[in-house]
C-alpha positions, -999 to +999 in steps of 0.1 A: +361+608-355+378+579-337+357+558-312+368+558-276+384+526-264+361+499-251+366+483-217+349+453-202+347+455-164+326+440-136+293+459-131+285+475-098+252+483-082+258+520-092+254+509-128+219+495-123+199+526-136+221+528-167+219+491-174+181+491-169+178+520-195+201+501-219+180+469-214+147+487-222+162+504-252+177+472-266+144+453-261+126+479-284+089+479-287+086+443-273+104+451-241+073+447-219+057+419-238+054+383-229+034+363-203+051+379-173+054+415-185+069+441-161+061+477-160+090+501-166+092+509-129+092+471-120+120+465-144+141+494-131+135+480-095+145+445-106+178+458-120+184+480-089+180+449-067+201+425-089+230+443-106+263+433-090+249+402-074+263+377-074+297+393-075+315+386-107+284+377-127+275+411-141+298+428-167+296+460-187+312+472-218+318+509-216+336+536-235+347+569-219+311+582-217+287+554-211+278+518-208+274+503-243+264+467-234+261+443-205+260+406-198+254+382-169+274+350-167+267+324-140+288+293-142+284+281-177+253+301-185+250+334-203+218+349-189+218+382-206+238+400-233+224+433-245+240+461-265+226+496-269+210+499-304+233+528-314+263+507-305+254+475-323+275+461-351+306+477-337+321+447-319+306+454-284+286+421-283+316+401-296+339+417-270+314+408-242+310+373-255+348+368-256+350+376-219+321+352-213+340+325-231+371+332-209+349+331-178+334+297-189+362+282-210+348+246-212+311+253-221+288+282-224+250+279-229+224+306-236+188+310-246+176+329-277+140+338-283+124+321-313+117+354-331+152+369-325+168+359-358+196+385-356+207+371-322+206+336-335+228+346-365+252+364-342+257+334-319+261+310-347+288+333-362+305+332-328+307+294-327+275+285-309+252+257-321+215+253-316+212+224-291+174+221-285+142+240-283+135+257-250+108+276-232+133+301-218+137+306-181+111+300-153+106+338-150+103+344-188+088+312-204+089+321-241+097+297-269+132+297-283+164+278-287+192+268-263+226+275-279+258+259-267+294+268-273+323+244-266+359+254-274+375+237-304+393+205-294 
């Protein structure tokens, strides 16, 4: 069986519920952990209020049936990149990241949680380097690393 073609397109507010479900699925059993944990209802409400804003920041990877992954790129920062667990290791994350690099061609920075070894390996394979330790964002202050990508000279 051949996979349907993948398209990367801007997300719209209509995608919020599906993106929220994808996010919770991708987070796995730790999705509500951390110092500022949200309930499932709060997380769904957050996505409903934020997907599509600001315009051009939210992107989805979809096949003919569903959203397989999403990302948020603001200026030179990749705030989120999540792929459905059943779509991982099929090039979805790399395709989203390629678009992020085109959106921020001079530099791209992101945060990876300290315990997320698979994401750290993924970003290193995609040309990112660990720049410094970080406590994440103000809304999710968890220990991790800041990774930076600069295009080859």
